[in-house]
C-alpha positions as CSV (number, residue, x, y, z in Angstrom):
1,M,-11.6,1.5,-19.2
2,V,-10.2,-0.9,-16.6
3,C,-12.7,-2.7,-14.4
4,I,-11.5,-4.7,-11.4
5,S,-13.6,-7.1,-9.3
6,P,-12.4,-6.4,-5.7
7,P,-12.9,-9.9,-4.3
8,V,-10.9,-11.4,-7.2
9,F,-8.3,-8.7,-7.2
10,L,-7.7,-8.9,-3.4
11,S,-7.3,-12.6,-3.5
12,W,-4.9,-12.4,-6.5
13,T,-2.8,-9.7,-4.8
14,R,-2.6,-11.6,-1.5
15,H,-1.4,-14.8,-3.2
16,R,1.2,-12.9,-5.2
17,L,2.5,-11.2,-2.0
18,E,2.6,-14.4,0.0
19,A,4.5,-16.1,-2.8
20,R,7.2,-13.5,-2.3
21,G,7.4,-14.1,1.4
22,V,5.1,-11.3,2.6
23,Q,3.4,-12.2,5.9
24,S,0.1,-10.7,7.1
25,H,-0.7,-9.9,10.7
26,Y,-4.2,-9.0,11.8
27,S,-4.8,-6.9,14.9
28,I,-6.5,-3.7,16.1
29,V,-4.0,-0.9,16.0
30,R,-4.6,2.4,17.7
31,S,-1.2,4.0,17.0
32,L,1.7,3.3,14.7
33,A,3.9,3.1,17.9
34,E,2.2,-0.3,18.7
35,L,3.9,-1.7,15.6
36,R,7.4,-0.9,16.9
37,D,8.2,-4.6,17.7
38,F,7.8,-5.8,14.2
39,G,11.4,-4.7,13.5
40,N,10.8,-3.0,10.2
41,D,13.0,-0.2,8.8
42,V,10.1,1.7,7.2
43,L,6.4,1.5,8.0
44,I,3.9,2.0,5.2
45,N,0.6,3.4,6.5
46,V,-2.2,2.3,4.2
47,T,-5.0,2.4,6.8
48,G,-7.3,4.6,4.6
49,A,-10.4,5.8,6.4
50,R,-9.0,4.4,9.7
51,T,-6.0,6.8,9.6
52,K,-8.0,9.2,11.7
53,D,-8.2,6.5,14.5
54,L,-4.4,6.4,14.8
55,K,-3.4,8.5,17.8
56,D,0.0,9.4,16.5
57,V,-0.9,10.4,13.0
58,D,-1.9,14.0,12.4
59,E,-4.5,13.9,9.6
60,P,-6.6,17.0,9.3
61,S,-7.3,16.5,5.5
62,L,-9.1,13.2,5.4
63,V,-12.8,13.5,4.7
64,P,-15.1,10.6,5.0
65,Y,-17.8,10.1,2.4
66,R,-20.6,7.6,2.1
67,G,-21.3,6.1,-1.2
68,N,-24.6,5.4,-2.9
69,R,-26.4,8.7,-2.2
70,E,-27.2,11.9,-3.9
71,Y,-28.8,12.1,-7.4
72,Y,-26.7,10.1,-9.8
73,F,-26.5,6.6,-11.1
74,N,-23.7,4.4,-12.4
75,M,-23.6,0.8,-13.6
76,F,-20.8,-1.3,-15.0
77,G,-20.0,-4.9,-15.5
78,R,-17.1,-6.6,-13.9
79,P,-14.8,-9.4,-15.3
80,D,-16.4,-12.0,-12.9
81,G,-19.8,-11.5,-14.5
82,T,-21.3,-9.4,-11.8
83,T,-22.6,-5.9,-12.3
84,C,-22.0,-3.0,-9.9
85,V,-24.9,-0.6,-9.6
86,G,-24.5,2.5,-7.5
87,G,-24.9,6.2,-6.9
88,I,-22.5,8.9,-6.0
89,K,-21.1,10.3,-2.8
90,T,-22.1,12.4,0.2
91,L,-19.1,14.1,1.7
92,G,-18.5,14.3,5.5
93,V,-20.9,11.5,6.4
94,N,-19.7,9.0,9.0
95,D,-23.0,7.1,9.2
96,R,-22.2,3.4,8.4
97,T,-25.8,2.2,8.5
98,V,-27.0,0.5,5.4
99,Y,-30.5,1.7,4.4
100,D,-32.7,-0.4,2.1
101,Q,-34.2,2.9,0.8
102,D,-30.8,3.9,-0.6
103,G,-30.6,0.7,-2.6
104,Q,-34.2,1.1,-3.8
105,T,-33.5,4.7,-4.9
106,I,-30.4,3.7,-6.9
107,L,-32.3,0.8,-8.5
108,T,-35.2,3.1,-9.4
109,R,-32.9,5.6,-11.0
110,G,-31.2,2.8,-12.9
111,H,-34.5,1.5,-14.2
112,E,-35.4,5.0,-15.4
113,K,-32.1,5.4,-17.2
114,L,-31.5,1.9,-18.5
115,P,-34.7,-0.1,-18.5
116,S,-33.3,-2.7,-20.9
117,N,-30.5,-3.5,-18.4
118,L,-32.7,-3.2,-15.3
119,P,-36.1,-4.3,-16.4
120,S,-37.6,-4.0,-12.9
121,P,-37.4,-1.0,-10.6
122,Y,-38.0,-3.2,-7.5
123,L,-35.3,-4.3,-5.2
124,D,-37.0,-7.6,-4.5
125,D,-36.9,-8.6,-8.2
126,C,-33.1,-8.4,-8.3
127,E,-30.6,-11.1,-7.4
128,I,-28.1,-9.3,-5.1
129,L,-24.9,-11.3,-4.6
130,Y,-23.6,-8.8,-2.1
131,D,-24.4,-5.3,-1.2
132,I,-21.2,-3.3,-1.5
133,A,-22.5,-0.8,1.1
134,T,-22.2,-3.5,3.8
135,A,-18.4,-3.7,3.2
136,Y,-17.3,-0.5,1.5
137,E,-19.8,2.1,2.7
138,F,-17.2,4.4,4.1
139,R,-14.3,5.6,1.9
140,P,-11.5,8.1,2.7
141,Q,-10.9,11.1,0.5
142,E,-8.0,13.3,0.9
143,K,-8.6,17.1,0.4
144,G,-6.3,18.2,-2.4
145,G,-5.6,14.7,-3.6
146,V,-4.1,11.4,-2.5
147,R,-1.6,11.4,0.4
148,V,1.6,9.6,-0.7
149,E,4.5,11.1,1.4
150,K,7.2,10.4,3.9
151,E,7.0,11.4,7.6
152,V,9.1,10.6,10.6
153,I,6.8,9.9,13.6
154,D,8.5,9.4,17.0
155,G,11.8,8.5,15.3
156,R,10.1,5.9,12.9
157,K,10.3,6.3,9.2
158,V,6.7,6.2,7.8
159,V,5.3,6.4,4.2
160,H,1.6,7.3,4.0
161,A,-0.3,6.1,1.0
162,Y,-4.1,6.6,1.2
163,G,-7.0,9.0,0.3
164,Q,-7.9,7.9,-3.2
165,E,-11.5,7.3,-2.2
166,A,-13.3,4.6,-4.3
167,G,-10.5,4.6,-6.9
168,G,-8.2,2.6,-4.6
169,Y,-8.1,-0.5,-6.8
170,C,-7.6,1.5,-10.0
171,Y,-4.8,3.6,-8.6
172,S,-3.2,1.0,-6.5
173,F,-0.3,0.2,-8.9
174,G,0.7,3.8,-9.4
175,I,0.4,4.6,-5.7
176,A,2.4,1.5,-4.8
177,K,5.1,2.5,-7.2
178,E,5.3,6.0,-5.7
179,A,5.3,4.6,-2.2
180,S,8.1,2.2,-3.0
181,E,10.2,5.0,-4.4
182,L,9.7,6.9,-1.1
183,V,10.7,3.7,0.8
184,A,13.9,3.5,-1.3
185,E,14.7,7.1,-0.5
186,Y,14.6,6.2,3.2
187,I,16.6,3.0,2.8
188,F,19.3,4.6,0.6
189,E,19.4,7.9,2.4
190,M,22.8,9.5,2.6
191,P,24.1,10.0,6.1
192,L,24.4,13.6,7.2
193,K,27.9,15.0,6.6
194,S,30.1,15.6,9.6
195,R,31.0,19.1,10.4
196,F,34.6,18.0,11.3
């Protein structure tokens, strides 16, 4: 089993990309057309749950789900020494409110299942470094699987790569490899043959 600590992984990834000359630009984008002035040959859309907010991307298959609900429990340690304790998912839920009762329910389930690891069923007895629900409470899931494909939108070459729900960190290397192959197909595309 591979376990990734998101804060460590994201920092590591960013430093590696910057060392290779990748630049980051932060802004609110409502359509891919707004990015036309960046002068790129191919645009890679990795907006995840926010894909539905893009006016020029047709995305009927993306289903939101909210984590940490339902009737299940999971717990695993991370390489940075923290432990992730959570529940399962509720499909089609757009509510981004963090409810203390959800955390309490998950902790109570955890105490019932693993009392030696979670000796107290009370939220106040736990040291919570950060509540993942405050940052990652809304995850995209693509009906029928991950979306990694090419599309031409208003004459722009786009590669979409999203929809892996909570497995984004685990699947990121494989998805990036597949997306880069699609970018290469665009870049090294054979021109159409002339009819003359």
